[in-house]
C-alpha positions as CSV (number, residue, x, y, z in Angstrom):
1,M,58.9,63.4,48.8
2,P,56.4,61.2,50.8
3,V,55.9,61.9,54.4
4,L,56.7,59.0,56.7
5,K,54.0,58.3,59.3
6,I,55.0,56.3,62.3
7,A,52.6,54.3,64.4
8,S,53.2,53.9,68.1
9,T,53.8,50.2,67.6
10,G,56.8,50.9,65.4
11,Q,55.1,50.1,62.1
12,N,55.8,52.0,58.9
13,L,52.3,52.9,57.6
14,E,53.3,53.5,54.0
15,N,54.4,50.0,53.1
16,G,53.4,48.0,56.1
17,K,56.9,47.0,57.2
18,F,58.0,47.0,60.8
19,F,61.1,48.7,62.0
20,T,62.6,49.6,65.4
21,M,63.5,53.1,66.5
22,T,66.0,53.5,69.3
23,K,66.6,56.8,70.9
24,R,69.8,57.3,72.8
25,K,68.9,59.0,76.1
26,R,71.2,62.0,76.6
27,P,71.8,63.2,80.1
28,K,69.9,66.3,80.9
29,R,71.9,69.4,81.1
30,Y,71.4,72.0,83.9
31,P,72.5,75.6,83.9
32,T,74.6,74.8,86.9
33,D,76.6,72.0,85.2
34,L,80.3,72.6,84.8
35,N,81.6,72.9,81.2
36,A,84.9,71.2,80.3
37,R,87.0,74.3,80.9
38,K,85.6,74.8,84.4
39,W,85.8,71.1,85.3
40,N,89.5,71.0,84.3
41,L,90.2,73.9,86.7
42,L,88.4,72.1,89.6
43,R,89.5,68.6,88.9
44,G,93.0,69.2,90.2
45,L,91.7,70.7,93.4
46,L,89.6,67.7,94.4
47,P,91.2,65.0,96.6
48,A,92.3,61.7,95.2
49,A,90.5,58.5,96.3
50,L,91.6,57.2,99.6
51,P,94.3,54.5,99.4
52,G,93.6,51.0,100.5
53,G,89.8,51.0,100.0
54,R,87.4,50.2,97.2
55,P,88.1,51.9,94.0
56,R,86.0,55.1,93.5
57,Q,82.8,54.2,91.5
58,V,81.2,57.7,91.5
59,N,82.0,60.3,88.9
60,L,83.3,63.4,90.7
61,R,82.1,65.7,88.0
62,K,78.5,64.5,88.5
63,V,79.0,65.0,92.3
64,M,80.2,68.5,91.8
65,N,77.3,69.3,89.3
66,A,74.9,67.9,91.9
67,I,76.4,70.1,94.7
68,L,76.2,73.2,92.4
69,Y,72.6,72.3,91.6
70,I,71.7,72.1,95.3
71,V,73.4,75.4,96.1
72,R,71.9,77.3,93.2
73,S,68.4,75.9,93.4
74,G,68.1,75.8,97.2
75,C,66.3,72.5,97.2
76,S,66.8,69.9,99.9
77,W,69.2,67.0,99.4
78,R,66.4,64.5,99.1
79,L,64.9,66.5,96.1
80,L,68.0,66.0,94.0
81,P,66.9,64.5,90.6
82,M,67.7,60.8,90.8
83,D,68.0,60.2,87.1
84,D,70.6,63.0,86.5
85,F,72.8,62.9,89.6
86,P,74.3,60.3,92.0
87,P,72.2,59.4,95.0
88,Y,71.7,62.3,97.4
89,Q,73.4,60.4,100.2
90,T,76.6,60.0,98.2
91,V,76.6,63.7,97.1
92,Y,76.0,64.8,100.7
93,G,78.7,62.5,102.0
94,Y,81.3,64.1,99.6
95,F,80.0,67.6,100.4
96,R,80.5,67.1,104.2
97,R,83.9,65.3,103.8
98,W,85.1,68.2,101.6
99,I,84.0,70.7,104.2
100,K,85.8,68.8,106.9
101,D,89.0,68.4,104.9
102,G,89.1,72.1,103.8
103,V,88.6,71.3,100.1
104,W,86.0,74.1,99.6
105,E,88.3,76.6,101.2
106,R,91.2,75.5,99.0
107,I,88.9,75.8,95.9
108,H,87.8,79.3,96.9
109,D,91.3,80.5,97.7
110,T,92.8,79.1,94.5
111,L,90.0,80.6,92.3
112,R,90.2,83.9,94.1
113,A,93.9,84.1,93.5
114,D,93.5,83.3,89.8
115,V,90.9,86.0,89.4
116,R,93.0,88.6,91.2
117,R,96.1,87.6,89.2
118,K,94.2,88.1,85.9
119,A,93.0,91.5,87.1
120,G,96.7,92.5,87.8
121,R,96.4,92.5,91.6
122,H,98.2,90.6,94.3
123,K,96.8,87.1,94.8
124,H,96.0,87.8,98.5
125,P,93.8,90.7,99.5
126,T,95.5,93.3,101.7
127,A,92.6,95.3,103.0
128,G,89.3,94.6,104.8
129,S,86.3,96.6,105.8
130,I,84.2,96.4,109.0
131,D,80.6,97.4,109.1
132,S,78.4,97.2,112.2
133,Q,74.7,97.6,112.7
134,S,72.3,97.4,115.6
135,V,69.4,95.0,115.5
136,K,66.2,95.4,117.5
137,T,65.4,92.4,119.6
138,T,63.0,91.4,122.4
139,A,63.6,92.3,126.1
140,L,65.0,88.8,126.8
141,A,68.0,89.1,124.5
142,G,71.3,87.6,125.9
143,I,74.1,90.0,124.9
144,K,73.1,93.6,124.8
145,G,74.9,96.7,123.7
146,Y,73.8,100.3,123.2
147,D,74.3,102.2,119.9
148,A,74.4,105.8,120.8
149,A,74.2,107.0,117.2
150,K,70.9,105.2,116.6
151,C,69.6,105.2,120.2
152,I,69.0,101.5,119.9
153,Q,69.6,98.9,122.6
154,G,70.3,95.3,121.4
155,P,73.0,92.9,120.4
156,P,75.5,94.3,118.0
157,C,75.8,92.7,114.5
158,V,79.3,92.9,113.1
159,R,80.2,92.1,109.5
160,L,83.8,91.6,108.5
161,S,84.6,91.7,104.8
162,V,87.8,90.5,103.4
163,A,87.7,90.5,99.6
164,S,84.8,88.3,98.7
165,K,84.5,86.5,102.1
166,F,81.7,87.7,104.4
167,I,81.6,86.5,108.0
168,N,78.3,87.4,109.7
169,R,78.1,87.2,113.4
170,G,74.8,87.7,115.2
171,S,71.4,88.2,113.7
172,T,70.7,90.3,110.6
């Protein structure tokens, strides 16, 4: 079987005939992208388009994939790859609006309840744990406390853990 050699101009070098090759550009896949099963879980938790305005032109799955990319990679909003995701301003706008509207909290609570139900536990956690530690600071610190066990003077750092939520107050 003869080997087909292709010139960069699109010419078949064996018999001198020209042809065109078209490659369909596939969207790049990232490890943070949602698969179909995960997207179907989240799609119902996202708010519908606002009534009375322009129809939504952005794909919410791409917006969610962009947000997950930002969260996982830790890059700034402006470094979001332009070819693979919507503009960073659009993604940031949805991210902030969903924070304000409580969408992220609703997603977290729903997914936590599903995981707990599958594990055979009640959907709401019933216990919490409190941990505190003392942090060394400069002499000009505002709020001060004294930890007699560690003989350290400084602001207290309190962590409250309820299931998988961690609220950190103070410096760590």
